[in-house]
C-alpha positions in Angstrom: 0.0 0.0 0.0 1.2 3.5 -0.9 1.8 5.5 2.3 1.9 9.1 1.1 -0.7 10.9 -0.9 -1.5 14.3 -2.2 -4.8 14.2 -0.3 -6.5 11.8 2.1 -10.3 11.9 2.1 -12.1 10.3 5.0 -15.6 9.2 4.0 -17.0 8.1 0.7 -20.3 9.9 0.8 -21.4 12.7 -1.6 -18.9 15.3 -0.4 -16.0 12.9 0.0 -16.5 11.3 -3.4 -16.7 14.7 -5.1 -13.3 15.8 -3.6 -11.6 12.4 -4.2 -12.8 12.2 -7.9 -12.1 15.9 -8.6 -8.5 15.8 -7.3 -7.8 12.3 -8.8 -9.0 13.4 -12.2 -6.6 16.3 -12.0 -3.7 13.8 -11.5 -3.4 14.1 -7.7 -2.8 10.8 -5.9 -5.8 10.4 -3.5 -6.6 7.9 -0.7 -10.3 7.6 -0.1 -11.0 5.8 3.2 -14.5 4.4 3.8 -15.6 2.4 6.9 -18.7 0.9 5.3 -20.1 1.5 1.8 -19.3 3.8 -1.1 -22.0 6.3 -1.6 -22.5 7.1 2.1 -26.0 7.8 3.5 -27.4 9.1 0.2 -26.9 5.9 -1.8 -27.4 3.4 1.0 -29.8 4.7 3.6 -31.0 8.1 2.4 -31.9 9.8 -0.9 -31.7 6.8 -3.2 -33.8 4.2 -1.3 -36.2 6.8 0.1 -37.0 8.4 -3.3 -37.2 5.0 -4.9 -39.7 4.0 -2.2 -41.7 7.2 -2.6 -41.8 6.8 -6.4 -42.9 3.1 -6.3 -45.4 3.6 -3.5 -47.1 6.4 -5.5 -47.3 4.2 -8.6 -48.6 1.2 -6.6 -46.1 -1.1 -8.4 -47.1 -4.3 -6.7 -47.6 -5.2 -3.1 -45.5 -3.8 -0.2 -43.2 -6.8 0.0 -42.3 -6.5 -3.7 -41.9 -2.8 -3.5 -39.5 -2.9 -0.6 -37.5 -5.7 -2.2 -37.2 -3.6 -5.4 -36.0 -0.6 -3.3 -33.2 -2.8 -1.9 -32.3 -4.2 -5.3 -32.0 -0.9 -7.0 -30.0 0.6 -4.1 -27.6 -2.3 -4.0 -27.2 -2.2 -7.8 -26.3 1.5 -7.7 -23.9 1.0 -4.8 -22.1 -1.8 -6.7 -21.9 0.3 -9.8 -20.5 3.3 -8.0 -18.0 1.1 -6.2 -16.8 -0.3 -9.5 -16.6 3.1 -11.1 -14.6 4.7 -8.3 -12.2 1.7 -8.0 -11.4 2.2 -11.7 -10.5 5.9 -11.4 -6.9 6.6 -12.0 -4.9 8.0 -9.0 -7.7 7.2 -6.6 -7.0 4.5 -4.0 -10.2 3.2 -2.3 -9.3 1.8 1.1 -11.9 0.2 3.4 -11.2 0.8 7.1 -11.7 3.2 10.0 -9.6 6.3 10.1 -8.3 8.6 12.8 -5.9 11.5 12.5 -2.8 10.8 14.5 -0.5 13.7 13.4 -0.7 17.0 11.6 -0.5 15.2 8.3 -0.9 11.6 9.3 -4.0 9.3 9.3 -4.1 5.9 10.8 -6.4 3.3 9.2 -7.7 0.2 10.9 -8.2 -2.3 8.1 -10.9 -5.0 8.1 -8.3 -7.7 9.0 -7.3 -5.8 12.2 -4.0 -4.4 10.8 -3.4 -0.7 11.2 -1.6 1.4 8.6 -0.4 4.9 8.9 -0.7 7.1 5.8 0.4 10.7 5.2 -0.8 13.4 2.9 -0.4 17.1 2.2 -4.1 17.6 2.7 -6.8 15.8 4.7 -10.5 16.2 4.0 -13.0 15.0 6.7 -16.3 13.9 5.1 -17.6 11.4 7.7 -21.3 12.4 7.5 -23.8 11.9 10.3 -26.0 9.2 11.9 -29.5 9.1 13.3 -30.0 10.7 16.7 -31.6 8.1 19.0 -34.1 8.7 21.8 -34.8 6.4 24.7 -38.3 5.0 24.7 -39.0 2.7 27.7 -40.3 -0.7 26.7 -39.5 -0.5 23.0 -37.6 -3.6 21.9 -34.5 -3.0 19.7 -36.0 -4.9 16.8 -39.0 -2.6 16.7 -37.0 0.6 16.8 -36.3 1.7 13.2 -34.2 4.6 11.8 -33.5 5.6 8.3 -30.6 3.1 8.4 -32.9 0.2 9.2 -36.2 0.9 7.7 -35.3 -0.1 4.2 -34.2 -3.5 5.4 -37.7 -4.5 6.5 -39.5 -6.9 4.1 -43.1 -5.9 4.9 -45.2 -2.8 5.5 -45.9 -2.4 9.2 -49.5 -2.7 10.3 -49.2 0.6 12.2 -46.0 2.7 11.9 -45.5 5.3 14.5 -43.0 8.0 13.5 -41.3 10.1 16.2 -40.4 13.3 14.5 -42.2 15.5 11.9 -39.2 16.7 9.9 -38.3 15.8 6.4 -37.5 12.1 7.0 -40.6 11.5 9.1 -42.9 13.2 6.7 -41.5 11.6 3.5 -41.7 8.1 4.9 -45.2 8.8 6.4 -46.5 9.3 2.8 -44.6 6.3 1.5 -45.8 3.8 4.1 -49.3 5.2 4.0 -49.3 4.5 0.3 -48.1 1.0 1.0 -51.2 0.4 3.2 -49.7 1.0 6.7 -51.6 3.0 9.3 -49.3 5.9 10.1 -49.1 8.2 13.1 -46.6 11.1 13.5 -45.6 12.3 16.9 -43.7 15.6 17.3 -42.8 17.9 20.1 -43.2 20.8 17.8 -46.5 22.5 17.1 -46.4 21.6 13.4 -44.7 19.4 10.9 -41.7 20.7 9.0 -41.0 23.3 11.7 -38.2 24.8 9.7 -40.6 25.7 6.8 -42.9 28.6 6.8 -46.2 28.0 8.5 -48.2 28.0 5.3 -46.1 25.2 3.9 -46.6 23.2 7.2 -50.4 23.7 7.0 -50.5 22.5 3.4 -48.5 19.3 4.2 -50.6 18.7 7.4 -53.8 19.0 5.4 -52.5 16.6 2.8 -51.3 14.1 5.4 -54.7 14.1 7.1 -56.5 13.7 3.8 -54.4 10.6 3.2 -55.3 9.2 6.6 -52.1 10.0 8.5 -52.6 11.0 12.1 -50.5 13.8 13.5 -50.0 14.5 17.2 -48.4 17.9 17.7 -46.9 19.2 20.9 -46.6 15.6 22.0 -44.1 13.2 23.5 -43.8 9.4 23.1 -43.6 8.2 26.7 -43.5 4.4 26.6 -44.2 1.3 24.6 -45.8 -2.0 25.7 -44.4 -4.8 23.6 -47.1 -7.3 24.8 -50.0 -5.2 23.6 -48.0 -3.3 20.9 -49.3 0.0 22.4 -47.4 3.3 22.2 -48.3 5.8 24.9 -48.2 9.4 23.8 -48.6 12.4 26.1 -50.2 15.5 24.7 -51.4 18.6 26.6 -51.2 16.6 29.9 -53.3 13.8 28.5 -52.1 10.3 27.6 -53.2 8.8 24.2 -52.7 5.1 23.6 -51.8 4.2 20.0 -52.7 0.6 19.5 -51.3 -2.1 17.2 -48.0 -0.2 16.7 -45.6 -2.9 15.4 -42.8 -0.6 14.4 -41.5 2.8 15.6 -39.5 5.0 13.3 -37.2 7.4 15.2 -36.6 10.5 13.0 -35.6 13.2 15.5 -32.5 14.5 13.8 -28.9 13.6 13.1 -25.6 13.5 15.0 -22.2 14.2 13.3 -19.8 11.4 13.0 -16.8 13.0 14.6 -16.1 10.7 17.5 -12.6 9.3 17.6 -11.3 11.2 14.6 -8.7 13.0 16.6 -9.6 16.5 15.3 -9.4 18.1 18.8 -5.8 16.9 19.3 -4.5 18.7 16.3 -6.3 22.0 17.1 -9.3 21.9 14.8 -12.0 24.3 16.1 -15.7 23.6 16.4 -18.8 25.7 16.4 -20.9 26.2 19.6 -23.3 23.6 18.2 -20.6 21.0 17.6 -19.9 21.2 13.9 -16.4 21.6 12.4 -15.8 25.4 11.9 -14.9 26.0 8.2 -14.5 29.0 5.9 -16.4 29.4 2.7 -14.0 26.9 1.0 -14.2 24.2 3.6 -10.9 24.9 5.3 -10.7 24.4 9.1 -8.6 26.3 11.6 -5.8 24.0 10.7 -4.5 25.1 7.3 -4.2 21.7 5.5 -7.4 20.1 7.1 -10.7 20.5 5.3 -14.3 19.4 6.1 -17.4 19.0 4.0 -20.9 17.7 4.3 -22.8 16.9 7.5 -19.8 17.5 9.8 -20.0 21.2 9.0 -22.7 23.6 10.3 -23.8 24.7 6.9 -24.6 21.4 5.1 -27.3 18.9 5.7 -28.0 17.8 2.1 -26.4 15.7 -0.6 -26.4 18.6 -3.0 -24.8 21.0 -0.4 -22.1 18.4 0.4 -21.4 18.1 -3.4 -21.2 21.9 -3.7 -18.8 22.1 -0.8 -16.7 19.4 -2.2 -16.3 21.2 -5.5 -15.1 24.3 -3.7 -12.6 22.3 -1.7 -11.2 20.8 -5.0 -10.8 24.3 -6.3 -9.1 25.6 -3.1 -6.6 22.6 -3.0 -5.9 22.2 -6.7 -6.0 25.9 -7.8 -5.0 27.9 -4.7 -4.1 30.8 -7.0 -7.6 31.3 -8.3 -9.5 34.2 -6.8 -11.9 33.2 -4.0 -15.6 33.9 -4.5 -17.4 34.5 -1.2 -19.8 33.7 0.2 -20.6 30.1 -0.3 -23.4 29.3 -2.8 -27.1 29.1 -1.7 -28.3 25.6 -0.8 -32.0 25.0 -1.6 -34.0 23.0 1.0 -36.4 20.3 -0.4 -38.8 17.9 1.3 -40.1 15.2 -1.0 -43.6 15.1 0.5 -46.9 15.2 -1.4 -46.9 18.0 -2.3 -43.2 18.8 -2.3 -41.9 21.7 -0.3 -38.8 23.6 -1.5 -37.3 26.8 -0.2 -34.2 29.0 -0.8 -32.8 32.2 0.7 -33.8 33.6 4.0 -36.8 32.5 6.0 -39.2 35.1 7.5 -37.7 35.1 11.0 -34.2 35.6 9.4 -35.5 38.5 7.4 -37.2 40.0 10.4 -33.9 40.1 12.3 -32.2 42.0 9.4 -34.9 44.3 7.9 -37.8 46.4 9.1 -41.1 44.7 8.3 -42.4 47.7 6.4 -39.6 47.2 3.9 -40.7 43.7 2.9 -43.5 42.6 0.6 -44.8 39.1 0.6 -46.2 37.9 -2.7 -48.3 34.7 -2.7 -49.5 32.9 -5.8 -51.9 30.1 -5.3 -51.1 27.4 -7.9 -54.6 25.8 -7.7 -56.5 29.0 -8.6 -54.0 31.2 -10.3 -52.4 28.9 -12.8 -54.1 26.9 -15.5 -51.8 23.9 -14.9 -53.0 23.8 -11.3 -56.6 23.7 -12.8 -55.8 20.9 -15.3 -53.9 18.8 -12.7 -56.5 19.3 -9.9 -53.9 20.7 -7.5 -55.3 21.1 -4.0 -52.2 22.2 -2.1 -49.8 24.4 -3.9 -48.4 28.0 -3.8 -45.4 30.2 -4.4 -44.5 32.6 -1.7 -41.8 35.2 -2.3 -40.5 37.8 0.2 -39.0 40.7 -1.7 -37.8 44.2 -0.9 -40.1 47.0 -1.7 -39.3 49.2 -4.6 -36.2 47.3 -5.7 -37.8 43.9 -6.1 -34.8 42.3 -4.6 -35.7 38.7 -3.7 -34.9 37.6 -0.1 -36.5 34.3 0.3 -38.8 31.8 -1.6 -40.9 28.9 -0.6 -42.7 26.7 -3.2 -45.3 24.1 -2.4 -46.1 22.1 -5.5 -46.1 18.6 -7.0 -42.6 19.2 -8.4 -41.3 22.0 -6.2 -37.9 20.3 -6.2 -37.6 21.0 -9.9 -38.9 24.5 -9.7 -36.8 26.0 -6.9 -33.6 26.2 -9.0 -35.1 29.1 -10.9 -35.2 31.2 -7.8 -31.9 29.8 -6.5 -30.2 31.2 -9.6 -32.1 34.5 -9.2 -31.0 35.0 -5.6 -27.4 33.9 -6.3 -27.1 36.3 -9.3 -29.0 39.1 -7.7 -31.8 39.1 -10.2 -34.8 41.3 -9.2 -38.5 40.8 -9.9 -38.2 43.4 -12.6 -35.7 41.2 -14.4 -37.8 38.1 -13.9 -40.8 39.9 -15.3 -39.2 39.6 -18.8 -38.7 35.9 -18.6 -41.2 33.9 -20.8 -42.4 30.6 -19.4 -44.0 27.8 -21.4 -47.7 27.3 -21.1 -49.4 25.6 -19.3 -46.8 24.9 -16.5 -46.5 25.5 -12.8 -43.5 27.7 -13.5 -45.9 30.2 -15.1 -46.6 31.1 -11.4 -43.2 32.7 -11.4 -44.5 35.2 -14.0 -47.5 35.9 -11.8 -45.2 36.7 -8.9 -43.4 39.3 -11.0 -46.7 40.6 -12.4 -48.1 41.0 -8.9 -45.0 42.9 -7.7 -45.0 45.3 -10.6 -48.8 45.8 -10.5 -48.5 46.8 -6.8 -45.4 48.9 -7.1 -45.5 50.9 -10.3 -48.8 52.8 -9.9 -47.6 54.1 -6.5 -43.9 54.4 -7.2 -43.6 57.7 -5.3 -45.0 56.1 -2.2 -42.8 53.1 -2.6 -39.7 55.3 -2.9 -40.6 57.2 0.3 -41.2 53.9 2.2 -37.9 52.5 0.9 -35.9 55.5 2.0 -37.6 55.5 5.4 -37.2 51.8 6.2 -34.2 50.6 4.3 -31.8 51.5 7.0 -34.2 51.4 9.9 -33.6 48.9 12.7 -36.0 46.0 13.0 -38.3 46.5 15.9 -36.8 43.6 17.9 -33.3 45.0 17.5 -34.4 48.6 18.3 -36.0 47.5 21.5 -33.1 45.4 22.7 
């Protein structure tokens, strides 16, 4: 085994693969160390199996047992293909084992046979991802406690699936298993599902879930489980509700970064107050030659953001003389629910901390009643909400709730990243009939409400543009 490399990458998930392939394709010798499977969470226990399950469950492609078997088959086939492809990349050395940093430029790898090798490199990239956060539920047997890492291994649809957590994972799998015929209940300590989304998006998803027969218990805690009777006891507003015939419990309450035992503290790598590895806009840590991408950083929780971070790390390492472009790109947030929810830019509470409320205009286009595609497709839950600055039409934040919101949000991601105002978007022609024609209606609405009262808008802009938000002014 070669012992010195240009770069050692720890973790073969989205971010790690991007860095390893990018540098290897530029002729740099790279060691890619992976403890389990190539592809990381996305390929093995995240995006690929979950979206395959969502797709097949919507189509009703056979019974639940067949669908779940197909999910595993497709996942395994992709993993094997990716493994073969990366093993064939010139200059890339794929090493299976567990890594820990033992020196400023040294990484020890515990190989599957128990032998430990020490490798060295000019650069080290940490891309070890995250794992499900667990909660203790008295009485729940280990075999009935599922996470995203275990749920795709079951060979049947549960009779009653209780999901603890109403975030993206919980909501997406609630739809999927309800489509497979399971009774589904979501229990969340928050007052609404998708607490990170705007309230209107949460309401749309909650209404859709209830219409499909999914029960939702807000402001609630799962207290205990009785294995003999398969009863999950849930406390809500001081009252205990017994959920019966619960044969599986999916725990989806968040993620924990895989940083234990890596040795980052020993070499002086700094962490954020919330435990993530502190990095600059190009992934560099407080130690010059150590980089981090993906879930281990505070700014990335998605496959696409890890990929984007990885690309920037490749640029920084391979072409350090290129000018740096700050800040980091915008990362759209997507939940593959039914309808989908996608957002980009600042959320209302973030806008409120920075700008006076009288400076902001909210534009809301209902896709069901204001687009002909919404009419033809019988859309019940769908809208585009844009928060923009008065007068200038500068876009600050966008949320889309629609059947294909994940495909629509990139339009606004580009607009925000390039500083395109609603005046510029007004001139964009969209095909008809499409949901994206709602973008035109957003721009139409802004111009219709701004141009006839342009003098008043100018006065308001001058008055509030540099005014302190009420919360800041009163602090």
